[in-house]
C-alpha positions as CSV (number, residue, x, y, z in Angstrom):
1,M,4.3,70.4,58.0
2,S,0.9,72.1,58.2
3,A,-2.2,70.2,59.3
4,R,-3.5,70.6,55.8
5,S,-0.5,69.1,54.1
6,A,-0.3,66.3,56.7
7,A,-3.9,65.4,56.0
8,G,-3.3,65.6,52.2
9,T,-0.3,63.3,52.6
10,G,-2.3,60.9,54.7
11,L,-5.1,60.8,52.0
12,T,-2.5,60.4,49.3
13,A,-0.8,57.5,51.2
14,T,-4.2,55.9,51.8
15,A,-5.2,56.3,48.2
16,L,-1.9,54.8,47.1
17,L,-2.3,51.8,49.4
18,V,-5.8,51.2,48.1
19,L,-4.6,51.5,44.5
20,L,-1.7,49.1,45.2
21,G,-4.1,46.7,46.8
22,L,-6.5,46.8,43.9
23,T,-3.7,46.3,41.4
24,A,-2.4,43.3,43.3
25,C,-5.9,41.8,43.2
26,G,-6.3,42.2,39.5
27,G,-7.3,45.8,39.2
28,G,-10.2,45.7,41.5
29,K,-12.2,43.4,39.2
30,T,-13.6,40.1,40.4
31,P,-11.7,37.3,38.6
32,K,-13.8,35.8,35.9
33,A,-14.5,32.1,36.0
34,D,-13.2,30.1,33.1
35,A,-16.1,30.1,30.7
36,S,-15.5,26.5,29.8
37,A,-15.5,25.2,33.4
38,D,-18.5,24.3,35.5
39,T,-18.7,26.5,38.5
40,S,-22.1,25.5,39.8
41,G,-20.8,22.6,41.8
42,G,-24.3,21.1,41.4
43,K,-24.9,17.4,41.1
44,V,-26.4,15.9,38.0
45,D,-28.8,12.9,37.9
46,A,-26.8,10.9,35.5
47,C,-29.5,8.2,35.5
48,A,-31.9,10.7,34.0
49,L,-29.4,11.1,31.2
50,L,-28.6,7.3,30.8
51,T,-31.9,5.6,31.6
52,K,-32.8,2.0,32.4
53,T,-34.6,1.8,29.0
54,D,-31.5,3.1,27.2
55,A,-29.3,0.4,28.9
56,S,-31.9,-2.4,28.3
57,D,-32.1,-1.4,24.6
58,L,-28.3,-1.4,24.4
59,F,-28.0,-4.8,26.1
60,G,-31.0,-6.4,24.4
61,E,-31.7,-7.6,28.0
62,P,-33.3,-6.0,31.1
63,A,-30.8,-3.8,32.8
64,T,-30.4,-3.5,36.6
65,S,-29.0,-0.5,38.5
66,D,-25.4,-0.8,39.7
67,T,-24.9,2.8,40.7
68,T,-23.0,3.6,43.9
69,D,-23.0,7.0,45.5
70,Y,-19.6,8.5,44.7
71,S,-18.1,11.2,46.8
72,N,-15.6,12.4,44.3
73,P,-16.2,16.2,44.1
74,V,-15.3,16.4,40.4
75,E,-17.9,13.8,39.5
76,L,-21.2,15.6,39.2
77,G,-23.0,12.4,38.5
78,V,-22.5,8.7,37.9
79,C,-24.9,6.1,36.6
80,T,-24.1,2.4,36.0
81,W,-26.4,-0.3,34.5
82,K,-25.5,-4.0,34.2
83,W,-26.9,-7.3,33.0
84,K,-25.6,-10.7,34.0
85,N,-26.4,-13.8,32.1
86,P,-28.1,-16.3,34.3
87,D,-26.9,-19.3,32.2
88,P,-24.4,-21.2,34.4
89,K,-22.5,-22.4,31.2
90,V,-21.2,-18.9,30.5
91,S,-19.8,-16.0,32.4
92,E,-21.3,-13.0,30.7
93,I,-21.8,-9.4,32.0
94,K,-22.8,-6.3,30.0
95,S,-22.4,-2.9,31.6
96,V,-22.7,0.7,30.7
97,Q,-21.7,3.7,32.8
98,L,-22.0,7.4,32.4
99,I,-19.9,9.8,34.4
100,V,-20.5,13.6,34.3
101,W,-17.4,15.5,35.2
102,S,-17.3,19.1,36.6
103,G,-15.3,20.6,33.8
104,P,-13.8,20.1,30.3
105,Q,-10.3,19.5,31.8
106,F,-11.6,15.9,32.4
107,Y,-12.0,15.3,28.7
108,N,-9.0,13.2,27.8
109,P,-9.1,11.4,24.5
110,P,-6.8,8.4,24.3
111,D,-4.1,8.4,21.6
112,S,-5.8,5.5,19.8
113,S,-9.3,7.2,19.7
114,E,-11.1,8.6,16.8
115,A,-13.1,11.8,16.6
116,L,-16.8,11.6,17.1
117,Q,-19.4,14.3,16.3
118,V,-21.1,14.6,19.7
119,G,-21.3,17.7,22.0
120,D,-18.7,20.4,21.4
121,R,-16.0,17.8,20.7
122,G,-15.9,14.1,21.2
123,Y,-14.1,10.9,20.7
124,I,-14.7,7.1,20.5
125,Q,-12.4,4.2,21.3
126,A,-13.2,0.6,20.8
127,H,-11.0,-2.0,22.5
128,G,-10.8,-5.5,21.1
129,G,-8.8,-6.9,24.0
130,F,-11.0,-5.4,26.6
131,K,-14.2,-5.8,24.7
132,S,-15.3,-2.3,25.5
133,V,-16.2,1.0,23.9
134,Q,-15.7,4.4,25.4
135,I,-17.0,7.7,24.3
136,G,-16.1,11.0,25.8
137,W,-17.3,14.5,24.9
138,V,-17.4,18.1,26.2
139,Q,-20.7,20.0,26.3
140,N,-21.9,23.0,28.3
141,G,-18.6,23.3,30.2
142,R,-18.7,19.7,31.4
143,A,-17.1,16.5,30.3
144,Y,-19.1,13.3,29.8
145,H,-17.7,9.8,29.7
146,L,-19.8,6.8,28.5
147,V,-18.2,3.3,28.8
148,Y,-19.7,0.0,27.6
149,S,-18.3,-3.4,28.4
150,H,-19.4,-6.9,27.3
151,D,-17.4,-9.7,28.9
152,Y,-18.2,-13.2,27.8
153,I,-16.5,-16.5,28.6
154,E,-17.9,-19.9,27.7
155,I,-17.0,-21.9,30.8
156,S,-16.5,-25.3,29.1
157,T,-14.2,-24.1,26.3
158,G,-12.8,-20.8,27.6
159,N,-14.0,-19.1,24.4
160,T,-14.3,-15.3,24.7
161,N,-15.6,-12.5,22.6
162,H,-12.8,-10.5,21.0
163,T,-14.6,-7.8,19.2
164,P,-16.5,-5.0,20.8
165,D,-20.2,-5.1,20.0
166,S,-22.8,-2.4,19.9
167,V,-20.4,0.3,18.6
168,D,-23.1,1.9,16.4
169,K,-25.7,1.6,19.2
170,L,-23.3,3.3,21.7
171,K,-22.6,6.2,19.2
172,S,-26.4,6.7,18.9
173,L,-26.8,6.5,22.7
174,A,-24.1,9.1,23.2
175,K,-25.9,11.5,20.8
176,T,-29.2,10.8,22.6
177,I,-27.7,11.6,26.0
178,S,-26.1,14.8,24.5
179,G,-29.5,15.9,23.3
180,R,-30.8,15.5,26.9
181,V,-28.1,17.7,28.4
């Protein structure tokens, strides 16, 4: 084999290896991120989306912060507000929480939920037994989960509330939060 043909064979082999390597890596293109997934990894100030004023208006009572720093990497932000009735004759707690998830894969409407017009797609579910309302939606490549709970027990009689309250207020609050996103 001549020096020229040996060099040509070497270049051809090198070109073939490069071509095979590029093909194995998707044709040399950088893989595109899923357009519906958040790739920023950035945290979100969930309490700027669900404010103390929002919670106090929802409760009809002054809300206090109950937010803990979560280290779950798929939670971009969490905000929790509560109100506890100071009356010793009842055990009553109202709470509302907003979780901002890193991608739409965390949007998971329960079977018994109903569609709700919020964000790109949304749902609402009200539980009589648990006295809670939850709303979830997808917007801008993230999933949002808003949960409200109102637990009430009259100490002397054991009476409880059986029907979720504030359903309409929570729907309105979800739409307000969606407008802030």
